[in-house]
C-alpha positions as CSV (number, residue, x, y, z in Angstrom):
1,M,160.1,109.9,202.0
2,K,162.8,108.6,199.5
3,A,163.2,111.9,198.0
4,K,163.4,113.4,201.4
5,N,166.2,111.0,202.4
6,G,168.1,111.7,199.2
7,K,168.1,115.5,199.9
8,T,169.4,115.0,203.4
9,T,172.3,112.6,202.1
10,I,173.2,115.2,199.7
11,A,173.0,118.0,202.4
12,F,175.5,115.9,204.4
13,E,177.7,115.4,201.7
14,Y,178.0,119.2,200.9
15,I,178.5,119.7,204.8
16,F,181.3,117.2,204.8
17,I,182.9,118.6,201.7
18,I,182.9,122.3,202.9
19,I,184.4,121.1,206.2
20,V,187.2,119.2,204.5
21,C,187.8,122.2,202.4
22,L,187.9,124.6,205.2
23,L,190.4,122.2,207.0
24,S,192.5,121.9,203.9
25,V,192.6,125.8,203.3
26,F,193.1,126.8,207.0
27,P,197.0,126.2,207.1
28,F,197.3,128.4,203.9
29,Y,195.0,131.1,205.6
30,W,197.0,130.9,208.9
31,M,200.3,131.2,207.1
32,I,199.2,134.3,205.3
33,V,197.7,135.9,208.4
34,A,200.9,135.2,210.5
35,A,203.1,137.0,207.8
36,T,201.1,140.2,208.7
37,N,201.4,139.9,212.5
38,E,204.6,140.2,214.9
39,S,206.1,137.0,216.4
40,T,204.4,137.5,219.7
41,D,200.8,137.4,218.0
42,V,201.8,134.5,216.0
43,I,202.7,132.4,219.2
44,R,199.5,133.5,220.8
45,G,197.6,132.2,217.7
46,K,196.0,135.4,216.4
47,L,194.0,134.3,213.4
48,T,193.1,137.8,212.2
49,I,195.3,139.9,209.6
50,G,197.6,142.2,211.5
51,T,199.4,145.5,210.7
52,Y,203.0,144.2,210.9
53,L,203.5,143.2,207.2
54,I,205.6,146.2,206.5
55,E,208.0,145.8,209.3
56,N,208.4,141.9,208.5
57,I,209.2,142.9,204.8
58,K,211.8,145.4,206.1
59,T,213.2,142.8,208.5
60,M,213.4,140.3,205.7
61,L,215.3,142.6,203.4
62,E,217.8,143.5,206.0
63,T,218.4,139.9,207.6
64,V,218.0,137.7,204.6
65,N,218.9,137.4,200.9
66,M,215.5,136.4,199.6
67,G,216.1,137.5,196.1
68,R,219.3,135.4,195.5
69,A,217.6,132.3,197.4
70,F,214.6,132.6,195.2
71,W,216.8,132.9,192.1
72,N,218.7,129.9,193.1
73,S,215.7,127.8,193.7
74,L,214.1,128.9,190.5
75,R,217.1,128.2,188.5
76,T,217.7,124.8,189.7
77,T,214.1,123.9,189.6
78,V,213.4,124.9,186.1
79,C,216.5,123.4,184.9
80,G,216.1,120.2,186.8
81,T,212.4,119.9,185.7
82,V,212.9,120.4,182.0
83,L,215.9,117.9,182.0
84,S,214.0,115.3,184.1
85,I,211.0,115.6,181.9
86,F,212.8,115.2,178.8
87,V,215.0,112.3,179.9
88,C,212.2,110.3,181.7
89,S,209.6,110.9,178.9
90,L,212.0,109.5,176.4
91,A,212.5,106.4,178.7
92,G,208.9,106.0,179.4
93,Y,208.1,106.2,175.5
94,G,210.8,103.7,174.7
95,F,209.9,101.3,177.3
96,Q,206.2,101.2,176.1
97,V,206.7,101.5,172.3
98,Y,209.6,99.2,171.9
99,R,208.6,96.6,174.3
100,D,210.4,93.3,174.8
101,K,211.5,90.9,177.8
102,Q,214.6,92.7,178.4
103,K,213.2,96.0,178.6
104,D,210.4,94.7,180.9
105,M,212.9,93.2,183.3
106,M,214.8,96.5,183.2
107,M,211.7,98.2,184.2
108,N,211.0,95.9,187.1
109,I,214.5,96.6,188.4
110,L,213.7,100.4,188.2
111,L,210.6,99.8,190.1
112,L,212.5,97.9,192.6
113,S,214.9,100.9,193.0
114,M,212.0,102.9,194.2
115,M,211.9,101.0,197.6
116,I,215.6,102.0,198.3
117,P,215.5,105.1,200.7
118,F,217.3,108.2,199.7
119,A,219.2,108.3,203.1
120,S,220.8,104.8,202.3
121,I,222.6,106.6,199.1
122,M,223.3,109.8,200.3
123,V,227.0,109.0,201.5
124,P,227.9,107.4,198.2
125,L,226.5,110.1,196.3
126,F,228.3,112.7,198.3
127,K,231.6,111.0,197.9
128,M,230.9,110.7,194.1
129,F,230.1,114.4,193.7
130,S,232.8,115.4,195.8
131,T,235.4,113.3,193.5
132,F,234.1,115.0,190.4
133,H,234.0,118.4,192.0
134,L,230.3,118.9,191.6
135,L,229.7,120.1,195.3
136,D,228.1,123.5,195.5
137,T,227.2,123.5,191.9
138,T,223.7,123.6,189.9
139,I,224.7,120.5,188.1
140,G,225.3,118.7,191.4
141,F,221.9,119.8,192.5
142,I,220.2,118.5,189.4
143,L,222.0,115.3,188.4
144,P,220.4,112.7,190.9
145,S,217.0,113.8,190.0
146,V,217.3,114.0,186.2
147,S,216.2,110.3,185.9
148,T,213.7,109.1,188.4
149,A,212.0,105.5,188.5
150,F,208.6,107.2,189.2
151,L,208.5,109.5,186.2
152,I,209.6,106.9,183.9
153,F,207.1,104.5,185.3
154,F,204.3,107.5,185.0
155,F,205.1,108.0,181.3
156,R,205.3,104.4,180.5
157,Q,201.9,103.8,182.1
158,N,200.3,106.9,180.4
159,S,201.7,105.9,177.1
160,I,199.8,102.5,177.2
161,A,196.7,104.5,175.7
162,F,199.1,106.0,173.0
163,P,197.9,104.9,169.5
164,I,200.6,102.9,168.2
165,E,199.2,103.2,164.6
166,T,199.9,106.9,164.7
167,I,203.7,106.0,165.1
168,Q,203.5,103.5,162.0
169,A,201.9,106.2,160.0
170,A,204.5,108.7,160.9
171,R,207.0,106.3,160.1
172,V,205.5,105.7,156.5
173,D,205.4,109.4,156.3
174,G,209.2,109.5,156.6
175,L,209.6,110.9,160.1
176,N,212.5,109.4,162.0
177,E,212.2,108.1,165.7
178,F,213.0,111.5,167.5
179,E,210.7,113.3,165.1
180,I,207.8,111.1,165.9
181,Y,208.8,111.7,169.6
182,A,208.8,115.6,169.2
183,R,206.0,116.1,166.8
184,V,203.5,113.4,167.4
185,Y,204.2,111.8,170.9
186,V,204.6,115.1,172.8
187,P,201.6,116.9,171.5
188,I,199.3,114.2,172.0
189,M,200.6,113.4,175.7
190,A,200.5,117.3,176.6
191,P,198.4,116.5,179.6
192,T,200.6,113.9,180.8
193,F,203.7,116.1,180.4
194,A,201.9,118.9,182.3
195,A,201.1,116.6,185.3
196,A,204.6,115.4,185.4
197,S,206.1,119.0,185.1
198,I,203.9,120.0,188.1
199,V,204.8,117.2,190.2
200,T,208.7,117.4,189.2
201,F,208.6,121.1,189.8
202,M,207.1,120.9,193.3
203,S,209.2,118.1,194.4
204,T,212.5,119.9,193.2
205,W,211.4,123.3,194.5
206,N,210.7,121.8,198.1
207,S,213.8,119.6,198.0
208,Y,215.8,119.9,201.3
209,M,217.8,117.0,202.1
210,W,220.0,116.8,199.1
211,P,220.6,120.7,198.8
212,L,221.6,120.8,202.4
213,I,224.3,118.3,201.5
214,V,225.4,119.6,198.1
215,M,224.8,123.3,198.5
216,Q,227.6,124.3,200.9
217,S,227.9,128.3,200.6
218,Q,225.7,131.1,201.2
219,K,225.6,132.0,197.7
220,M,224.1,128.8,196.4
221,Q,221.6,128.6,199.2
222,T,218.0,127.7,198.2
223,L,214.6,128.8,199.7
224,P,214.1,125.6,201.9
225,L,217.7,125.9,203.3
226,L,216.9,129.8,203.9
227,V,213.6,129.1,205.6
228,T,215.1,126.4,207.8
229,G,218.1,128.8,208.8
230,L,215.6,131.2,210.2
231,T,214.7,128.7,212.9
232,A,218.4,127.9,213.7
233,G,218.7,130.9,216.4
234,Y,217.8,131.2,220.0
235,T,214.8,133.0,219.2
236,T,212.6,132.6,216.1
237,D,210.7,135.6,214.3
238,Y,207.7,133.8,213.4
239,G,206.3,136.8,211.5
240,L,209.5,136.8,209.2
241,L,209.4,133.1,209.3
242,M,205.9,132.9,208.0
243,L,206.4,135.7,205.4
244,C,209.4,133.7,203.8
245,V,207.2,130.5,203.7
246,S,204.5,132.4,201.9
247,I,206.9,133.7,199.4
248,M,208.4,130.3,198.9
249,T,205.0,128.5,198.5
250,L,203.7,131.2,195.8
251,P,205.4,129.8,192.8
252,T,203.9,126.2,193.3
253,V,200.4,127.6,194.0
254,I,200.3,129.6,191.0
255,L,201.7,126.8,188.9
256,F,199.1,124.3,190.1
257,F,196.1,126.5,189.7
258,T,197.0,127.7,186.2
259,Q,197.6,124.1,185.1
260,Q,195.2,122.3,187.4
261,K,192.9,121.0,184.5
262,R,195.9,119.6,182.6
263,F,197.3,118.1,185.7
264,V,194.0,116.2,186.5
265,E,194.0,115.0,182.9
266,G,197.5,113.9,183.1
267,I,196.9,112.0,186.5
268,V,193.9,110.0,185.1
269,G,196.1,109.1,182.1
270,S,193.8,110.7,179.3
271,V,195.1,110.7,175.9
272,K,193.5,113.2,173.3
């Protein structure tokens, strides 16, 4: 009787997991299907693959500069991710390895800054970047996200399990502090770097509010701004819109699935 109840429970668990998976995958399925249909079919809620994909691609090539927007997003995202990971990992490493009361107090101040909404600092940031002539530039896009309290805290927490004896042994071998970071800390903490890179890449790639403020010309337009512009007219071509959204989603999907194992390891804080 107990074995039968156990099998029934497992069956319900699998059914629940399957339903949740279907609900999670459905928006992506509908997005891809909508990209192959014309606008009227999307509005009607058609859920089968259509024959309008080629026409949507032609419309996209004729009406929007997808290549330029894609390159703008890729350039700013890659540069921003690399700089952010470098700066925040150094800070997190320093906060954990060289701990004292002053650094702990500074870390608490950084954590408190996470409670400040971005909307409250937009105007000061805009005036600051306008003064230094950084509007409509890649540097202006990247600078506000180079150092974030979340990433510093993330690296610091994952560094708790880092073997301090390894650092001491490296010092005995004659390595300086930066060599220890580059040749010892980075390889051991590779899963953490992978997880932080994925989170930072996705956040920067999908960033909308700050690029809307700082990127003021068409030539610097990123993909989120381009996609939003497709809904600004009197009528919206939903087939074209879904095609552009599908292209915009593709890099983050590829990144996540190729680095999924490292992402999970980094999130749980494993150190190997």
